[in-house]
MDTraj code that builds the backbone (N, CA, C; nanometers):
import mdtraj as md
import numpy as np

residues = "MET LYS ILE THR GLY VAL ILE LEU ALA GLY GLY GLU SER ARG ARG PHE GLY LYS PRO LYS ALA PHE ALA LYS TYR ARG GLY LYS GLU PHE TYR LEU HIS SER ILE GLU ALA MET GLY HIS ILE THR SER LYS VAL SER ILE ILE ALA LYS LYS GLU HIS PHE PRO PHE TYR SER ASN ASP PHE HIS VAL LEU GLU ASP VAL LYS THR PHE ARG GLY LEU GLY PRO LEU ALA GLY LEU TYR THR ILE MET ASP TYR GLU ASP SER GLU TRP TYR MET THR LEU PRO VAL ASP THR PRO ARG VAL ASN GLU ALA VAL LEU LYS THR LEU LEU PRO CYS GLN ASN GLU ALA VAL GLN ALA TYR VAL PRO ILE VAL ASN ASP ARG ILE GLN PRO LEU VAL ALA ILE TYR HIS HIS SER ALA LYS GLN THR ILE TYR ASP LEU LEU VAL ASN GLY LYS ARG SER MET ARG ASP LEU LEU ASN ASN ILE HIS VAL LYS TYR ILE PRO TYR ASP LYS THR GLU GLU ARG TYR PHE GLN ASN ILE ASN THR GLN ALA GLU PHE LEU ASN LEU PRO LEU GLU".split()
xyz = np.array([
    [-4.2005, 9.0580, 21.4223],
    [-4.1602, 9.0561, 21.2691],
    [-4.1103, 9.2089, 21.2267],
    [-4.0606, 9.2017, 21.1545],
    [-3.9946, 9.3037, 21.0757],
    [-4.1221, 9.3323, 20.9146],
    [-4.1066, 9.4370, 20.9374],
    [-4.2298, 9.4670, 20.8084],
    [-4.1749, 9.5910, 20.7156],
    [-4.1186, 9.5840, 20.6101],
    [-4.0850, 9.7410, 20.5597],
    [-4.1751, 9.7165, 20.4746],
    [-4.1912, 9.8812, 20.4445],
    [-4.3052, 9.8434, 20.3266],
    [-4.2500, 9.9522, 20.2487],
    [-4.3059, 9.9146, 20.1007],
    [-4.2915, 9.9904, 19.9887],
    [-4.3838, 10.0174, 19.9005],
    [-4.3294, 10.1992, 19.8783],
    [-4.4617, 10.2431, 19.7823],
    [-4.4092, 10.2007, 19.6178],
    [-4.5126, 10.1483, 19.5077],
    [-4.4694, 10.1593, 19.4216],
    [-4.4983, 10.2880, 19.3728],
    [-4.4418, 10.3378, 19.2847],
    [-4.4398, 10.4945, 19.1884],
    [-4.3890, 10.4647, 19.1128],
    [-4.3107, 10.4206, 19.0385],
    [-4.2160, 10.3930, 18.9332],
    [-4.3069, 10.3313, 18.7998],
    [-4.4808, 10.3764, 18.7696],
    [-4.4801, 10.3723, 18.6911],
    [-4.4815, 10.4939, 18.5569],
    [-4.5153, 10.4142, 18.4051],
    [-4.4909, 10.5894, 18.3208],
    [-4.6293, 10.6812, 18.3293],
    [-4.7240, 10.6256, 18.4070],
    [-4.8527, 10.6944, 18.4628],
    [-4.8603, 10.8083, 18.3159],
    [-4.8940, 10.7508, 18.2073],
    [-4.9420, 10.7768, 18.0695],
    [-5.0554, 10.8108, 18.0438],
    [-5.1626, 10.7361, 18.0844],
    [-5.2567, 10.7389, 18.0818],
    [-5.3449, 10.9020, 18.1914],
    [-5.2294, 10.9064, 18.3183],
    [-5.2602, 11.0276, 18.3726],
    [-5.2442, 11.1107, 18.2821],
    [-5.1524, 11.1291, 18.2913],
    [-5.0392, 11.2812, 18.1702],
    [-4.9711, 11.3342, 18.2670],
    [-4.8825, 11.2807, 18.3967],
    [-4.8296, 11.3337, 18.4971],
    [-4.7769, 11.2180, 18.5762],
    [-4.7016, 11.2229, 18.7072],
    [-4.7198, 11.1396, 18.7582],
    [-4.7974, 11.1684, 18.8927],
    [-4.8546, 11.0206, 18.9012],
    [-4.9335, 11.0194, 18.9965],
    [-4.9063, 11.0233, 19.1439],
    [-4.7651, 11.0055, 19.1923],
    [-4.7357, 11.0203, 19.3272],
    [-4.7890, 11.2092, 19.3803],
    [-4.7506, 11.2688, 19.3193],
    [-4.7913, 11.4373, 19.2974],
    [-4.9303, 11.4323, 19.2806],
    [-5.0537, 11.4080, 19.2826],
    [-5.1337, 11.4545, 19.2487],
    [-5.1718, 11.4237, 19.4420],
    [-5.2557, 11.5541, 19.4260],
    [-5.3608, 11.6000, 19.5993],
    [-5.4837, 11.5300, 19.5717],
    [-5.5444, 11.4767, 19.7142],
    [-5.5866, 11.4473, 19.7257],
    [-5.6815, 11.4855, 19.8636],
    [-5.7560, 11.5362, 19.9460],
    [-5.8021, 11.6449, 20.0105],
    [-5.6942, 11.6820, 20.0509],
    [-5.5664, 11.7937, 19.9792],
    [-5.4743, 11.8484, 20.0369],
    [-5.3486, 11.7494, 20.0635],
    [-5.3306, 11.6385, 20.0006],
    [-5.1791, 11.5732, 20.0607],
    [-5.1724, 11.5044, 19.9393],
    [-5.0186, 11.5301, 19.8983],
    [-5.0150, 11.4530, 19.7671],
    [-5.0355, 11.2929, 19.8136],
    [-5.0681, 11.2119, 19.7338],
    [-5.0775, 11.0551, 19.6726],
    [-4.9386, 10.9762, 19.7759],
    [-4.8522, 11.0224, 19.7484],
    [-4.7382, 10.9324, 19.7537],
    [-4.7688, 10.9314, 19.9699],
    [-4.8144, 11.0531, 19.9805],
    [-4.8099, 11.0862, 20.1648],
    [-4.9002, 11.0435, 20.2309],
    [-4.9857, 10.9628, 20.1758],
    [-5.1348, 10.9063, 20.1878],
    [-5.0885, 10.7492, 20.1985],
    [-5.0493, 10.7322, 20.1316],
    [-5.0149, 10.5949, 20.1325],
    [-4.8966, 10.5519, 20.2455],
    [-4.7683, 10.6428, 20.2741],
    [-4.6896, 10.6592, 20.3381],
    [-4.7351, 10.6971, 20.5260],
    [-4.9016, 10.7414, 20.5195],
    [-4.9859, 10.7536, 20.6255],
    [-5.0453, 10.6065, 20.6611],
    [-5.0834, 10.5525, 20.5646],
    [-5.1578, 10.3968, 20.5827],
    [-5.0317, 10.3027, 20.6776],
    [-4.9635, 10.3322, 20.6122],
    [-4.8314, 10.2587, 20.6347],
    [-4.7328, 10.2565, 20.7797],
    [-4.7698, 10.3693, 20.7876],
    [-4.6802, 10.4302, 20.8714],
    [-4.6519, 10.3429, 20.9808],
    [-4.7732, 10.2759, 21.0599],
    [-4.7527, 10.2102, 21.2109],
    [-4.7690, 10.0889, 21.2251],
    [-4.7244, 10.0775, 21.0702],
    [-4.7272, 9.8828, 21.0701],
    [-4.6344, 9.8702, 21.0275],
    [-4.5341, 9.9249, 20.9529],
    [-4.4271, 9.9127, 20.8818],
    [-4.2920, 10.0034, 20.9602],
    [-4.1809, 9.9220, 20.9952],
    [-4.0611, 9.9553, 21.0565],
    [-4.0242, 10.1177, 20.9343],
    [-4.0065, 10.0916, 20.8703],
    [-3.9965, 10.1717, 20.7776],
    [-4.0400, 10.1633, 20.5967],
    [-4.0732, 10.2752, 20.5315],
    [-4.1119, 10.2587, 20.4291],
    [-4.0419, 10.3492, 20.2842],
    [-4.0067, 10.3159, 20.2084],
    [-3.9283, 10.3421, 20.1175],
    [-4.0384, 10.3299, 19.9895],
    [-3.9717, 10.4274, 19.8795],
    [-4.0585, 10.4395, 19.7440],
    [-3.9317, 10.4389, 19.6241],
    [-4.0213, 10.3041, 19.5454],
    [-3.9616, 10.2719, 19.4720],
    [-4.0233, 10.4114, 19.3416],
    [-3.9344, 10.4549, 19.2966],
    [-3.9664, 10.5540, 19.1705],
    [-3.8835, 10.6193, 19.0692],
    [-3.8748, 10.6247, 18.9766],
    [-3.8116, 10.7122, 18.8828],
    [-3.7198, 10.7935, 18.9119],
    [-3.6060, 10.7957, 18.8719],
    [-3.4510, 10.8605, 18.9315],
    [-3.5570, 11.0317, 18.9224],
    [-3.5646, 11.0660, 18.7532],
    [-3.6052, 11.1792, 18.7837],
    [-3.6300, 11.2609, 18.8192],
    [-3.7580, 11.1965, 18.9130],
    [-3.8737, 11.2600, 18.9941],
    [-3.8096, 11.2436, 19.1687],
    [-3.6674, 11.1722, 19.1758],
    [-3.6250, 11.2134, 19.3067],
    [-3.6565, 11.3311, 19.3568],
    [-3.6019, 11.4204, 19.3207],
    [-3.5885, 11.5683, 19.3935],
    [-3.7502, 11.6082, 19.4457],
    [-3.8505, 11.6014, 19.3770],
    [-3.9914, 11.6015, 19.3597],
    [-4.0524, 11.5781, 19.5341],
    [-4.0058, 11.4293, 19.5888],
    [-4.0392, 11.3573, 19.6873],
    [-3.9583, 11.4723, 19.8219],
    [-4.0141, 11.4517, 19.9283],
    [-4.0028, 11.5375, 20.0666],
    [-3.8143, 11.4507, 20.1039],
    [-3.7519, 11.5025, 20.1515],
    [-3.6091, 11.4735, 20.2059],
    [-3.6612, 11.3793, 20.3467],
    [-3.7711, 11.3704, 20.3673],
    [-3.7861, 11.2996, 20.4810],
    [-3.7988, 11.1268, 20.4961],
    [-3.7961, 11.0765, 20.3241],
    [-3.8403, 10.9795, 20.2839],
    [-3.7340, 10.8844, 20.1967],
    [-3.7248, 10.7642, 20.2393],
    [-3.6212, 10.7029, 20.1518],
    [-3.6665, 10.6572, 20.0057],
    [-3.5755, 10.7019, 19.9163],
    [-3.6209, 10.7173, 19.7530],
    [-3.5849, 10.6360, 19.6773],
    [-3.5530, 10.4947, 19.6378],
    [-3.4680, 10.3976, 19.5299],
    [-3.5317, 10.3891, 19.4268],
    [-3.4062, 10.3453, 19.3061],
    [-3.4928, 10.3121, 19.1873],
    [-3.4759, 10.1272, 19.1620],
    [-3.5336, 10.1378, 19.0478],
    [-3.5591, 9.9321, 19.0425],
    [-3.3856, 9.9217, 19.0382],
    [-3.3655, 9.8110, 19.0615],
    [-3.2292, 9.7367, 19.0695],
    [-3.1712, 9.7588, 18.8970],
    [-3.0884, 9.8129, 18.8519],
    [-3.0382, 9.8464, 18.7079],
    [-3.0572, 9.7353, 18.6015],
    [-3.0547, 9.5841, 18.7025],
    [-3.1187, 9.4512, 18.5774],
    [-3.2338, 9.4885, 18.5513],
    [-3.3440, 9.5174, 18.6549],
    [-3.4480, 9.4652, 18.5839],
    [-3.5186, 9.6096, 18.6099],
    [-3.4789, 9.7438, 18.6029],
    [-3.5448, 9.8754, 18.5428],
    [-3.6189, 9.8661, 18.4269],
    [-3.7889, 9.9481, 18.4950],
    [-3.9057, 9.9616, 18.3944],
    [-3.9178, 9.8287, 18.3603],
    [-3.9174, 9.7327, 18.4457],
    [-4.0063, 9.5596, 18.4135],
    [-4.0805, 9.5653, 18.4883],
    [-4.2078, 9.7032, 18.5692],
    [-4.3400, 9.7009, 18.6393],
    [-4.2849, 9.6296, 18.7845],
    [-4.4008, 9.6495, 18.9314],
    [-4.4130, 9.6241, 19.0274],
    [-4.3249, 9.4863, 19.0895],
    [-4.3230, 9.4099, 18.9871],
    [-4.2511, 9.2614, 18.9878],
    [-4.1065, 9.3285, 18.9976],
    [-4.0428, 9.4087, 18.9560],
    [-3.9318, 9.4742, 18.9827],
    [-3.9204, 9.5588, 19.1029],
    [-4.0075, 9.6260, 19.1124],
    [-4.0110, 9.7429, 19.2235],
    [-4.0172, 9.6314, 19.3781],
    [-4.0456, 9.5266, 19.3759],
    [-4.0815, 9.4318, 19.4675],
    [-3.9599, 9.3792, 19.4940],
    [-3.9038, 9.3777, 19.3926],
    [-3.7764, 9.2751, 19.3969],
    [-3.6694, 9.3498, 19.4997],
    [-3.6770, 9.5212, 19.3447],
    [-3.5496, 9.5883, 19.4758],
    [-3.5994, 9.5813, 19.5996],
    [-3.7411, 9.6083, 19.6565],
    [-3.7007, 9.6188, 19.8166],
    [-3.6828, 9.5345, 19.8519],
    [-3.6553, 9.3907, 19.7896],
    [-3.6103, 9.3073, 19.8787],
    [-3.4544, 9.2809, 19.8777],
    [-3.4077, 9.2987, 19.7540],
    [-3.2467, 9.3460, 19.7234],
    [-3.1622, 9.4656, 19.8350],
    [-3.2970, 9.5022, 19.8529],
    [-3.2119, 9.6817, 19.9131],
    [-3.2133, 9.6708, 20.0541],
    [-3.3027, 9.6515, 20.0956],
    [-3.3974, 9.5901, 20.2783],
    [-3.4018, 9.4579, 20.3224],
    [-3.3360, 9.4444, 20.4240],
    [-3.2799, 9.3296, 20.4852],
    [-3.4576, 9.3300, 20.5750],
    [-3.5380, 9.2325, 20.5341],
    [-3.6781, 9.2413, 20.6206],
    [-3.7249, 9.1042, 20.6395],
    [-3.8207, 9.0370, 20.7412],
    [-3.9154, 8.9212, 20.7182],
    [-4.0055, 8.9848, 20.5991],
    [-4.0926, 9.0448, 20.6122],
    [-4.1940, 9.0842, 20.5322],
    [-4.1653, 9.2269, 20.4801],
    [-4.2163, 9.2316, 20.3671],
    [-4.2586, 9.3467, 20.2933],
    [-4.4309, 9.4023, 20.2409],
    [-4.4953, 9.4771, 20.2608],
    [-4.5719, 9.5275, 20.2359],
    [-4.5640, 9.5542, 20.1567],
    [-4.6930, 9.6044, 20.0273],
    [-4.6556, 9.6873, 19.9317],
    [-4.7826, 9.7531, 19.8645],
    [-4.7528, 9.8647, 19.8351],
    [-4.8916, 9.9660, 19.7849],
    [-4.8670, 10.0456, 19.6882],
    [-4.9435, 10.0830, 19.6101],
    [-4.9357, 10.1152, 19.4377],
    [-4.9762, 10.2304, 19.5070],
    [-4.9087, 10.3798, 19.4452],
    [-4.8969, 10.5143, 19.5159],
    [-5.0288, 10.5825, 19.4596],
    [-5.1093, 10.4595, 19.3611],
    [-5.1961, 10.5462, 19.3200],
    [-5.3650, 10.4860, 19.3731],
    [-5.3506, 10.4448, 19.4662],
    [-5.4705, 10.4212, 19.5564],
    [-5.4687, 10.4965, 19.7038],
    [-5.5113, 10.6406, 19.6692],
    [-5.5116, 10.7577, 19.8108],
    [-5.6412, 10.6944, 19.9015],
    [-5.6934, 10.5904, 19.8774],
    [-5.7903, 10.5839, 19.9872],
    [-5.7578, 10.4697, 20.0952],
    [-5.6289, 10.3470, 20.0232],
    [-5.6137, 10.2635, 20.1280],
    [-5.5589, 10.3427, 20.2359],
    [-5.6518, 10.2754, 20.3900],
    [-5.6053, 10.3074, 20.5165],
    [-5.5607, 10.2272, 20.5899],
    [-5.5212, 10.2849, 20.7177],
    [-5.4187, 10.1800, 20.8312],
    [-5.5334, 10.0556, 20.8480],
    [-5.5917, 10.0104, 20.8386],
    [-5.7421, 9.9753, 20.8959],
    [-5.7370, 9.8543, 20.8133],
    [-5.7089, 9.8754, 20.6955],
    [-5.7507, 9.8192, 20.5354],
    [-5.5776, 9.7308, 20.5683],
    [-5.4843, 9.7530, 20.5937],
    [-5.3654, 9.6887, 20.5382],
    [-5.3684, 9.6213, 20.7111],
    [-5.3881, 9.6524, 20.8256],
    [-5.3622, 9.5416, 20.9716],
    [-5.3890, 9.4391, 20.9277],
    [-5.5576, 9.4446, 20.8198],
    [-5.5956, 9.3050, 20.7930],
    [-5.5320, 9.1916, 20.7226],
    [-5.4108, 9.2556, 20.6781],
    [-5.2983, 9.1832, 20.5800],
    [-5.2114, 9.1067, 20.6359],
    [-5.1922, 9.1661, 20.7944],
    [-5.0596, 9.1182, 20.8761],
    [-5.0888, 8.9844, 20.8996],
    [-4.9482, 8.8791, 20.8949],
    [-4.9198, 8.7793, 20.8534],
    [-4.9412, 8.7198, 20.9799],
    [-4.9775, 8.5757, 21.0154],
    [-4.9931, 8.4760, 21.1578],
    [-4.8620, 8.4172, 21.1556],
    [-4.7693, 8.4133, 21.2640],
    [-4.6441, 8.3486, 21.2796],
    [-4.6241, 8.1821, 21.2074],
    [-4.8301, 8.1064, 21.2483],
    [-4.7301, 7.9549, 21.2599],
    [-4.8336, 7.9076, 21.1038],
    [-4.8139, 8.0219, 21.0404],
    [-4.8914, 7.9654, 20.9000],
    [-4.7518, 7.9710, 20.7924],
    [-4.7487, 7.8744, 20.7610],
    [-4.6253, 7.8809, 20.6587],
    [-4.6931, 7.9462, 20.4707],
    [-4.7144, 8.0362, 20.4680],
    [-4.7278, 8.1290, 20.3975],
    [-4.6470, 8.2272, 20.3262],
    [-4.5892, 8.2468, 20.1746],
    [-4.4983, 8.3559, 20.1149],
    [-4.6116, 8.4692, 20.0873],
    [-4.7445, 8.4662, 20.0764],
    [-4.7924, 8.6728, 20.0521],
    [-4.9360, 8.6315, 20.0915],
    [-4.9971, 8.7276, 20.1784],
    [-5.1032, 8.7641, 20.1817],
    [-5.1483, 8.8771, 20.0809],
    [-5.3043, 8.7946, 20.0313],
    [-5.3228, 8.9267, 19.9197],
    [-5.4841, 8.9415, 19.9448],
    [-5.5403, 9.0834, 19.9174],
    [-5.6807, 9.0826, 19.9297],
    [-5.7520, 9.0004, 19.7761],
    [-5.8648, 8.9848, 19.8350],
    [-5.9148, 8.9452, 19.7205],
    [-6.0973, 9.0607, 19.7477],
    [-6.1770, 9.1304, 19.6511],
    [-6.2523, 9.2531, 19.6784],
    [-6.3363, 9.1808, 19.5454],
    [-6.4508, 9.1464, 19.6135],
    [-6.6155, 9.1751, 19.4754],
    [-6.4640, 9.0381, 19.3438],
    [-6.4338, 8.9581, 19.3863],
    [-6.3683, 8.8707, 19.2881],
    [-6.2692, 8.8911, 19.2456],
    [-6.2218, 8.9955, 19.2537],
    [-6.0511, 9.0480, 19.1949],
    [-5.9632, 9.0595, 19.2728],
    [-5.8693, 9.0294, 19.2120],
    [-5.7724, 8.9357, 19.3309],
    [-5.6568, 9.1523, 19.3094],
    [-5.6399, 9.1517, 19.4074],
    [-5.5156, 9.2986, 19.4367],
    [-5.3489, 9.2874, 19.5458],
    [-5.3188, 9.2161, 19.3878],
    [-5.1528, 9.1453, 19.4577],
    [-5.0414, 9.3004, 19.4609],
    [-5.1260, 9.3828, 19.4682],
    [-5.0052, 9.5117, 19.4918],
    [-5.0703, 9.5891, 19.6147],
    [-5.1703, 9.5145, 19.6669],
    [-5.1893, 9.5836, 19.8059],
    [-5.1707, 9.4236, 19.9028],
    [-5.0386, 9.4502, 19.9445],
    [-5.0179, 9.3120, 20.0111],
    [-4.9060, 9.3153, 20.0640],
    [-4.8674, 9.1994, 20.1219],
    [-4.7315, 9.1605, 20.2034],
    [-4.6577, 9.0630, 20.1339],
    [-4.5558, 9.0055, 20.0809],
    [-4.4602, 8.9132, 20.1097],
    [-4.4174, 8.9143, 20.1841],
    [-4.3548, 8.7866, 20.2058],
    [-4.2556, 8.7136, 20.2586],
    [-4.0874, 8.7353, 20.1799],
    [-3.9984, 8.7020, 20.3072],
    [-3.8396, 8.7408, 20.1883],
    [-3.8482, 8.6119, 20.1076],
    [-3.8777, 8.5257, 20.1422],
    [-3.8263, 8.3894, 20.1008],
    [-3.8918, 8.3769, 19.9468],
    [-3.9786, 8.4678, 19.8837],
    [-3.9905, 8.4697, 19.7512],
    [-3.9513, 8.5438, 19.7177],
    [-3.8395, 8.5702, 19.7164],
    [-3.7165, 8.6604, 19.6765],
    [-3.6801, 8.6135, 19.5807],
    [-3.6509, 8.4604, 19.5518],
    [-3.5543, 8.3867, 19.4593],
    [-3.6828, 8.3343, 19.3324],
    [-3.7663, 8.3351, 19.3834],
    [-3.8910, 8.3245, 19.2569],
    [-3.9376, 8.4459, 19.1876],
    [-3.9369, 8.5300, 19.2947],
    [-3.9441, 8.7011, 19.2089],
    [-3.8057, 8.7201, 19.1212],
    [-3.6706, 8.6585, 19.1104],
    [-3.6007, 8.6478, 19.0787],
    [-3.5870, 8.6095, 18.9653],
    [-3.6174, 8.5019, 18.9423],
    [-3.6512, 8.3625, 18.8267],
    [-3.7516, 8.3718, 18.7742],
    [-3.8733, 8.4473, 18.7981],
    [-3.9121, 8.4837, 18.6848],
    [-3.9205, 8.6383, 18.6236],
    [-3.8263, 8.7004, 18.6619],
    [-3.7826, 8.8403, 18.5775],
    [-3.6783, 8.7736, 18.4996],
    [-3.5548, 8.7354, 18.5506],
    [-3.4757, 8.6409, 18.4444],
    [-3.5552, 8.6219, 18.3320],
    [-3.6711, 8.5085, 18.3833],
    [-3.7243, 8.4148, 18.2521],
    [-3.7986, 8.5315, 18.1266],
    [-3.8009, 8.6931, 18.2220],
    [-3.8945, 8.7643, 18.0894],
    [-4.0498, 8.7647, 18.1730],
    [-4.0790, 8.7373, 18.3009],
    [-4.2162, 8.7306, 18.3158],
    [-4.2067, 8.8387, 18.4299],
    [-4.3300, 8.9229, 18.4228],
    [-4.2993, 9.0781, 18.4717],
    [-4.4529, 9.0322, 18.5471],
    [-4.5164, 8.9653, 18.5066],
    [-4.6884, 9.0228, 18.5939],
    [-4.6823, 8.9332, 18.7682],
    [-4.8031, 9.0150, 18.8355],
    [-4.7823, 8.9198, 18.9458],
    [-4.8540, 8.8263, 18.9721],
    [-4.9125, 8.7916, 18.8714],
    [-4.9714, 8.7189, 18.8626],
    [-4.9083, 8.5940, 18.8088],
    [-4.8292, 8.5997, 18.7292],
    [-4.6876, 8.4807, 18.7435],
    [-4.6545, 8.4479, 18.8621],
    [-4.6054, 8.5705, 19.0113],
    [-4.5725, 8.5003, 19.0861],
    [-4.6731, 8.4088, 19.1749],
    [-4.7835, 8.4957, 19.1760],
    [-4.8652, 8.4665, 19.2782],
    [-4.9099, 8.3164, 19.2728],
    [-4.9245, 8.2216, 19.1047],
    [-4.9546, 8.1173, 19.0627],
    [-4.8072, 8.0412, 19.1459],
    [-4.7212, 8.1193, 19.1396],
    [-4.5198, 8.0547, 19.2005],
    [-4.5201, 8.0145, 19.3400],
    [-4.6169, 8.0688, 19.4160],
    [-4.5542, 8.1117, 19.5995],
    [-4.7105, 8.0469, 19.6726],
    [-4.6756, 8.0262, 19.7373],
    [-4.8301, 8.0187, 19.8682],
    [-4.8791, 8.1485, 19.9233],
    [-4.9863, 8.1231, 19.8593],
    [-5.0544, 8.2412, 19.8717],
    [-5.2382, 8.2137, 20.0343],
    [-5.2172, 8.3613, 20.0692],
    [-5.3510, 8.3372, 20.1076],
    [-5.4308, 8.4121, 20.0842],
    [-5.5246, 8.4131, 20.0522],
    [-5.5730, 8.5420, 19.9945],
    [-5.6697, 8.5823, 20.1230],
    [-5.7236, 8.6999, 20.1497],
    [-5.7911, 8.7717, 20.2423],
    [-5.9035, 8.8643, 20.1744],
    [-6.0176, 8.7595, 20.2316],
    [-6.1773, 8.8276, 20.1756],
    [-6.2187, 9.0115, 20.2108],
    [-6.2229, 9.0852, 20.1450],
    [-6.2718, 9.1507, 20.1625],
    [-6.3782, 9.1870, 20.1401],
    [-6.5128, 9.2855, 20.2224],
    [-6.6351, 9.3112, 20.1562],
    [-6.6416, 9.4366, 20.0458],
    [-6.7568, 9.3858, 19.9610],
    [-6.7734, 9.4817, 19.8531],
    [-6.7430, 9.6040, 19.8616],
    [-6.8327, 9.6373, 20.0150],
    [-6.8445, 9.8415, 20.0634],
    [-6.7421, 9.8227, 20.0389],
    [-6.5733, 9.7305, 20.0961],
    [-6.4304, 9.8201, 20.0971],
    [-6.3635, 9.8475, 19.9547],
    [-6.4922, 9.7599, 19.8254],
    [-6.4343, 9.8003, 19.7520],
    [-6.3187, 9.9701, 19.6953],
    [-6.3984, 10.0442, 19.7212],
    [-6.3581, 10.1729, 19.7172],
    [-6.2227, 10.1998, 19.7938],
    [-6.2038, 10.1048, 19.8820],
    [-6.0553, 10.1233, 19.9126],
    [-5.9640, 10.1357, 19.7967],
    [-5.9874, 10.0383, 19.7399],
    [-5.8561, 9.9524, 19.6088],
    [-5.8559, 10.0476, 19.4982],
    [-5.9822, 10.1202, 19.4975],
    [-5.9469, 10.1878, 19.3550],
    [-5.8130, 10.2430, 19.3121],
    [-5.7856, 10.2037, 19.2156],
    [-5.6364, 10.3486, 19.2039],
    [-5.7012, 10.3680, 19.0422],
    [-5.6207, 10.4861, 19.0681],
    [-5.6678, 10.5959, 19.0119],
    [-5.5730, 10.6028, 18.8395],
    [-5.6098, 10.6246, 18.7588],
    [-5.5099, 10.5502, 18.6248],
    [-5.5910, 10.6631, 18.5185],
    [-5.6718, 10.7682, 18.5239],
    [-5.7301, 10.8761, 18.4804],
    [-5.7396, 11.0068, 18.4887],
    [-5.7483, 11.1517, 18.4535],
    [-5.7471, 11.2500, 18.5464],
    [-5.9155, 11.2618, 18.5831],
    [-6.0001, 11.1709, 18.4912],
    [-6.1422, 11.2231, 18.4950],
    [-6.1772, 11.0980, 18.6394],
    [-6.0679, 10.9759, 18.6375],
    [-6.1154, 10.9146, 18.7851],
    [-6.1150, 11.0051, 18.9067],
    [-5.9604, 11.0812, 18.8982],
    [-5.8837, 11.1246, 18.9589],
    [-6.0199, 11.2257, 19.0421],
    [-6.0724, 11.3501, 18.9125],
    [-6.1611, 11.4623, 18.9660],
    [-6.2985, 11.4010, 19.0065],
    [-6.3076, 11.1935, 19.0015],
    [-6.4497, 11.2235, 19.0266],
    [-6.4136, 11.1255, 19.1717],
    [-6.2702, 11.1839, 19.2377],
    [-6.2975, 11.0689, 19.3788],
    [-6.3799, 11.1085, 19.5003],
    [-6.4534, 11.1171, 19.5326],
    [-6.5461, 11.1610, 19.6364],
    [-6.3959, 11.1991, 19.7934],
    [-6.4835, 11.2905, 19.8092],
    [-6.3912, 11.3467, 19.9796],
    [-6.3864, 11.2780, 20.1072],
    [-6.5127, 11.2112, 20.1502],
    [-6.5852, 11.1275, 20.2070],
    [-6.4447, 11.1650, 20.3567],
])
top = md.Topology()
chain = top.add_chain()
for i, resn in enumerate(residues, 1):
    res = top.add_residue(resn, chain, resSeq=i)
    for name in ("N", "CA", "C"):
        top.add_atom(name, md.element.get_by_symbol(name[0]), res)
traj = md.Trajectory(xyz[None], top)
């Protein structure tokens, strides 16, 4: 089974004040933590980012911008972009602002071949985590239809495809913490 990884790094980072992808946690940029978490699970990892940030990424990684039609329309547009660009059976997504996610957390999402499921999505402490998930290529048309009709929410996608929710223990909630502000960043434990 071919799994393509995609790091969603195209956000505005307004509350953070600068691009989160390049913030350092434990001596390493956020985007490198994401690549490390996916590295042994996926056959390839691409980063969806704003074009003006391309020069700041290492040349070792493939970086692309949202398709023109849906540019700037959020994570759903990023997921559509990778599906349109890279032919794969599954697409594993990870937002760039979750530097504590690791390979063990992501392995729990690996699909079962005998299930008619289009997405495996974590649920932690009663909260759905649609950006740390894995999506089947058959969801592409649904994503396109949603975007064309002005629906940008990941929840809209989940309501229109067959999803299997994967429960995580409350103690694992820390892995899913996304960093939105400088205060959250400064309070990240170094464990």
